SEGU-968107 format. One record per atom (N, C-alpha, C, O): x, y, z; atom name; residue in one letter. Coordinates in pm, 1 decimal. Atoms other than C-alpha are relative to their C-alpha. Example, Ala and Ser with C-alpha at 12.3 -4.5 7.8 and 13.67 -1.06 7.14 Angstrom:
+----------+----------+----------+------+------+
!       px !       py !       pz ! name ! resn !
+----------+----------+----------+------+------+
!     89.0 !   -119.0 !      0.0 !    N !    a !
!   1230.0 !   -450.0 !    780.0 !   CA !    a !
!     90.0 !    120.0 !      0.0 !    C !    a !
!    193.6 !    118.1 !     66.5 !    O !    a !
!    -82.0 !   -119.0 !     -6.0 !    N !    s !
!   1367.0 !   -106.0 !    714.0 !   CA !    s !
!    -77.0 !    109.0 !     73.0 !    C !    s !
!    -26.1 !    219.8 !     89.9 !    O !    s !
+----------+----------+----------+------+------+
***
This chain:
+----------+----------+----------+------+------+
!       px !       py !       pz ! name ! resn !
+----------+----------+----------+------+------+
!    -68.7 !      9.7 !    176.2 !    N !    m !
!   -177.5 !    902.9 !   2011.3 !   CA !    m !
!     28.1 !    138.0 !    -61.4 !    C !    m !
!    -57.0 !    226.2 !    -72.7 !    O !    m !
!     -3.8 !   -151.3 !     68.0 !    N !    g !
!    -42.7 !   1199.6 !   1851.2 !   CA !    g !
!    -54.5 !     -9.9 !   -186.8 !    C !    g !
!    -90.0 !   -117.5 !   -235.0 !    O !    g !
!     25.2 !    -35.0 !    178.7 !    N !    k !
!   -120.6 !   1293.7 !   1442.1 !   CA !    k !
!    143.8 !    -98.6 !    -43.1 !    C !    k !
!    256.7 !    -92.1 !      5.5 !    O !    k !
!    -37.5 !     98.6 !     -7.2 !    N !    k !
!    -10.5 !    973.8 !   1258.9 !   CA !    k !
!     82.8 !     79.6 !   -167.0 !    C !    k !
!     32.8 !    171.7 !   -231.6 !    O !    k !
!    -62.9 !    -71.0 !    124.8 !    N !    d !
!    249.0 !   1062.7 !    939.7 !   CA !    d !
!    -60.2 !    -80.4 !   -146.9 !    C !    d !
!    -39.8 !   -195.7 !   -184.8 !    O !    d !
!    103.5 !    -10.5 !     94.7 !    N !    r !
!     13.0 !   1091.2 !    641.4 !   CA !    r !
!     85.9 !    -25.4 !   -156.2 !    C !    r !
!     63.4 !    -29.5 !   -277.2 !    O !    r !
!   -102.1 !     53.9 !    291.1 !    N !    d !
!    333.4 !    996.3 !    311.6 !   CA !    d !
!     13.2 !   -123.5 !    144.5 !    C !    d !
!    126.9 !   -112.7 !     98.7 !    O !    d !
!    -40.3 !    161.5 !    -54.9 !    N !    d !
!    386.4 !    662.3 !    570.1 !   CA !    d !
!    -11.7 !    -78.7 !    -64.2 !    C !    d !
!    -77.9 !   -166.2 !     -8.2 !    O !    d !
!     62.0 !    125.9 !     84.9 !    N !    p !
!    351.5 !    420.5 !    284.2 !   CA !    p !
!    -82.3 !   -129.0 !     80.2 !    C !    p !
!   -176.8 !   -194.5 !     36.3 !    O !    p !
!    143.4 !    105.3 !    -59.5 !    N !    k !
!    168.3 !    178.4 !    505.2 !   CA !    k !
!   -138.3 !     64.7 !     80.9 !    C !    k !
!   -232.7 !      0.7 !    127.2 !    O !    k !
!    123.3 !    -64.1 !      6.3 !    N !    s !
!    -73.8 !    442.2 !    580.5 !   CA !    s !
!    -92.2 !     23.4 !   -118.5 !    C !    s !
!   -214.9 !     14.3 !   -122.1 !    O !    s !
!     22.9 !     39.9 !    154.2 !    N !    v !
!   -102.5 !    458.1 !    211.1 !   CA !    v !
!    -64.2 !   -101.6 !    -46.5 !    C !    v !
!   -123.0 !   -135.2 !   -149.3 !    O !    v !
!     27.8 !    217.8 !    105.4 !    N !    v !
!   -175.2 !    108.8 !    134.9 !   CA !    v !
!   -126.6 !      0.2 !     75.5 !    C !    v !
!   -205.9 !    -70.7 !     13.5 !    O !    v !
!     23.2 !     24.3 !    -91.9 !    N !    r !
!   -386.8 !    140.1 !    424.2 !   CA !    r !
!   -144.5 !     64.0 !    -41.1 !    C !    r !
!   -249.9 !      0.6 !    -45.5 !    O !    r !
!    115.6 !    -95.8 !     86.3 !    N !    a !
!   -631.6 !    424.9 !    270.4 !   CA !    a !
!   -106.2 !    -80.0 !   -172.8 !    C !    a !
!   -221.9 !    -96.2 !   -211.5 !    O !    a !
!     48.9 !     66.3 !    137.1 !    N !    l !
!   -613.4 !    249.2 !    -94.9 !   CA !    l !
!    -57.7 !   -101.7 !     52.2 !    C !    l !
!   -166.8 !   -122.6 !     -0.7 !    O !    l !
!    123.6 !     95.8 !    -17.2 !    N !    v !
!   -750.0 !    -68.3 !    109.8 !   CA !    v !
!   -115.4 !     62.3 !     66.4 !    C !    v !
!   -204.8 !    -16.7 !     36.0 !    O !    v !
!    118.1 !    -69.4 !    -22.1 !    N !    k !
!  -1028.0 !    138.2 !    256.4 !   CA !    k !
!   -116.4 !     34.2 !    -86.0 !    C !    k !
!   -238.3 !     19.1 !    -78.0 !    O !    k !
!     84.6 !    -31.2 !    148.9 !    N !    a !
!  -1128.4 !    266.1 !    -81.7 !   CA !    a !
!     -8.9 !    -99.0 !   -108.3 !    C !    a !
!    -40.9 !    -78.2 !   -225.3 !    O !    a !
!     53.1 !    109.8 !    108.0 !    N !    g !
!  -1155.2 !    -60.4 !   -238.3 !   CA !    g !
!    111.9 !    -28.0 !   -127.4 !    C !    g !
!     88.2 !   -112.7 !   -213.4 !    O !    g !
!   -107.0 !     15.3 !    103.4 !    N !    k !
!   -852.5 !    -48.2 !   -469.1 !   CA !    k !
!     78.7 !    -87.6 !     23.6 !    C !    k !
!    125.4 !   -160.3 !    -64.1 !    O !    k !
!    -94.1 !    170.2 !    -19.5 !    N !    v !
!   -648.0 !   -315.0 !   -288.3 !   CA !    v !
!    -90.2 !    -34.3 !     77.8 !    C !    v !
!   -175.7 !     22.4 !    145.9 !    O !    v !
!     18.0 !    151.5 !   -129.6 !    N !    k !
!   -710.3 !   -646.2 !   -110.0 !   CA !    k !
!     83.0 !     49.4 !    116.9 !    C !    k !
!    190.3 !    106.9 !    135.2 !    O !    k !
!    -36.2 !     21.5 !   -181.5 !    N !    k !
!   -702.8 !   -673.6 !    266.7 !   CA !    k !
!    161.3 !   -107.2 !     10.1 !    C !    k !
!    255.7 !    -87.1 !     86.6 !    O !    k !
!    -91.7 !    127.8 !     -9.9 !    N !    k !
!   -459.3 !   -988.4 !    212.5 !   CA !    k !
!     39.4 !    -41.8 !   -132.8 !    C !    k !
!    -28.0 !    -38.0 !   -235.7 !    O !    k !
!    -86.8 !     29.1 !    102.9 !    N !    c !
!   -198.5 !  -1105.2 !     -4.5 !   CA !    c !
!    -51.8 !   -134.5 !    -80.4 !    C !    c !
!    -23.2 !   -230.4 !     -8.7 !    O !    c !
!      1.9 !    150.3 !     45.2 !    N !    c !
!   -300.9 !  -1423.6 !   -220.6 !   CA !    c !
!    135.3 !    -57.0 !    -12.0 !    C !    c !
!    142.0 !   -172.9 !     29.0 !    O !    c !
!   -161.6 !     24.2 !     18.7 !    N !    k !
!     99.7 !  -1457.3 !   -294.1 !   CA !    k !
!      0.8 !    -90.1 !   -123.8 !    C !    k !
!     70.9 !   -191.3 !   -127.4 !    O !    k !
!    -12.4 !     15.5 !    119.5 !    N !    s !
!     20.0 !  -1518.4 !   -657.2 !   CA !    s !
!    101.1 !     19.4 !    -34.8 !    C !    s !
!    147.9 !    112.0 !     31.4 !    O !    s !
!   -120.3 !    -52.3 !     44.7 !    N !    k !
!    360.7 !  -1509.7 !   -862.5 !   CA !    k !
!    -48.0 !      6.2 !   -176.6 !    C !    k !
!    -56.9 !   -100.2 !   -237.9 !    O !    k !
!    -55.2 !   -163.8 !   -105.6 !    N !    p !
!    342.7 !  -1221.7 !   -995.8 !   CA !    p !
!    -97.9 !     -5.4 !     26.6 !    C !    p !
!   -200.7 !    -53.1 !    -21.4 !    O !    p !
!    117.8 !   -120.5 !    -82.3 !    N !    r !
!    162.1 !  -1040.2 !   -779.6 !   CA !    r !
!    -91.0 !     45.7 !    -91.1 !    C !    r !
!    -65.7 !     97.0 !   -200.1 !    O !    r !
!    123.9 !    -98.6 !    112.2 !    N !    c !
!   -197.1 !   -923.8 !   -916.9 !   CA !    c !
!     18.3 !    137.1 !     28.4 !    C !    c !
!    122.7 !    173.4 !     82.5 !    O !    c !
!      1.6 !   -118.8 !     50.8 !    N !    k !
!   -268.0 !   -588.2 !   -968.8 !   CA !    k !
!    -62.8 !     76.1 !    129.0 !    C !    k !
!    -34.9 !    188.4 !    170.8 !    O !    k !
!     33.0 !    -93.6 !   -132.3 !    N !    k !
!   -447.5 !   -503.7 !   -662.1 !   CA !    k !
!     36.4 !    -90.3 !    103.8 !    C !    k !
!    -48.4 !   -130.2 !    183.7 !    O !    k !
!   -120.2 !     81.1 !    -97.7 !    N !    c !
!   -190.2 !   -705.2 !   -455.9 !   CA !    c !
!     -1.8 !    138.1 !    145.5 !    C !    c !
!    -79.6 !    231.2 !    124.7 !    O !    c !
!      9.0 !    -79.8 !   -103.0 !    N !    p !
!   -138.2 !   -483.6 !   -106.0 !   CA !    p !
!    128.0 !     -3.2 !    -28.9 !    C !    p !
!    174.2 !    100.8 !    -75.8 !    O !    p !
!   -172.0 !     -0.6 !     21.5 !    N !    v !
!    271.2 !   -624.6 !   -134.0 !   CA !    v !
!     -9.7 !    134.4 !   -101.1 !    C !    v !
!      1.9 !    254.2 !    -75.3 !    O !    v !
!    -40.9 !   -131.0 !    139.8 !    N !    r !
!    278.5 !   -424.0 !   -489.7 !   CA !    r !
!    -83.3 !     97.1 !     50.4 !    C !    r !
!   -183.2 !     94.9 !    -21.6 !    O !    r !
!    160.1 !   -117.1 !    -36.6 !    N !    a !
!     23.3 !   -132.3 !   -324.3 !   CA !    a !
!    174.1 !    100.5 !     49.0 !    C !    a !
!    218.6 !    207.0 !      6.4 !    O !    a !
!    -58.5 !    -52.2 !   -122.6 !    N !    l !
!    314.0 !    -85.5 !    -41.0 !   CA !    l !
!    121.2 !     20.5 !    -91.1 !    C !    l !
!    159.0 !    137.6 !    -94.6 !    O !    l !
!   -109.3 !     -0.6 !     68.3 !    N !    k !
!    627.6 !   -167.6 !   -289.5 !   CA !    k !
!    -25.1 !    138.8 !   -105.2 !    C !    k !
!     77.8 !    206.4 !   -108.9 !    O !    k !
!     38.7 !   -114.0 !     47.5 !    N !    q !
!    488.7 !    123.5 !   -499.4 !   CA !    q !
!     22.3 !    131.1 !    113.8 !    C !    q !
!     98.9 !    227.4 !    111.9 !    O !    q !
!     -6.0 !   -132.0 !    -95.7 !    N !    a !
!    411.9 !    341.2 !   -190.5 !   CA !    a !
!    153.9 !     49.8 !     -8.5 !    C !    a !
!    192.0 !    154.0 !    -61.7 !    O !    a !
!   -181.3 !     -1.6 !    -48.9 !    N !    q !
!    823.8 !    299.0 !    -88.5 !   CA !    q !
!     67.6 !     82.2 !   -110.7 !    C !    q !
!    140.2 !    181.2 !   -102.1 !    O !    q !
!    -48.3 !   -100.3 !     51.5 !    N !    k !
!    886.0 !    397.9 !   -380.2 !   CA !    k !
!     -4.9 !    162.5 !    -76.8 !    C !    k !
!     72.0 !    243.7 !   -128.4 !    O !    k !
!     42.1 !   -162.0 !     53.8 !    N !    e !
!    723.5 !    708.8 !   -485.1 !   CA !    e !
!     29.7 !    104.8 !    123.1 !    C !    e !
!     27.2 !    227.0 !    108.4 !    O !    e !
!    -41.4 !   -100.5 !    -83.3 !    N !    r !
!    829.0 !    833.2 !   -129.5 !   CA !    r !
!    148.9 !    -15.8 !    -17.4 !    C !    r !
!    173.6 !     67.2 !     70.1 !    O !    r !
!    -90.8 !     30.2 !    -11.3 !    N !    a !
!   1179.4 !    752.4 !   -172.8 !   CA !    a !
!     63.7 !    116.0 !   -115.8 !    C !    a !
!    151.5 !    201.0 !   -100.4 !    O !    a !
!    -11.9 !   -156.2 !     97.7 !    N !    a !
!   1161.2 !    985.1 !   -522.2 !   CA !    a !
!    -53.3 !    144.2 !     15.0 !    C !    a !
!    -65.4 !    232.3 !    -70.2 !    O !    a !
!     71.7 !   -135.4 !    -31.4 !    N !    a !
!   1004.6 !   1264.3 !   -329.3 !   CA !    a !
!     57.7 !     92.1 !     75.0 !    C !    a !
!     -0.5 !    198.0 !     98.4 !    O !    a !
+----------+----------+----------+------+------+
***
């Protein structure tokens, strides 16, 4: 396998999960909790689009 894209939103969320800042699995609460991986993924996608 080659070098992975470090700016990929999924890899950003994986790093946050490993650091303990985001939960591994979404609890599907409404509204999404602050440690939700779905919310973190949407935020990472938004930041990548802005950059």
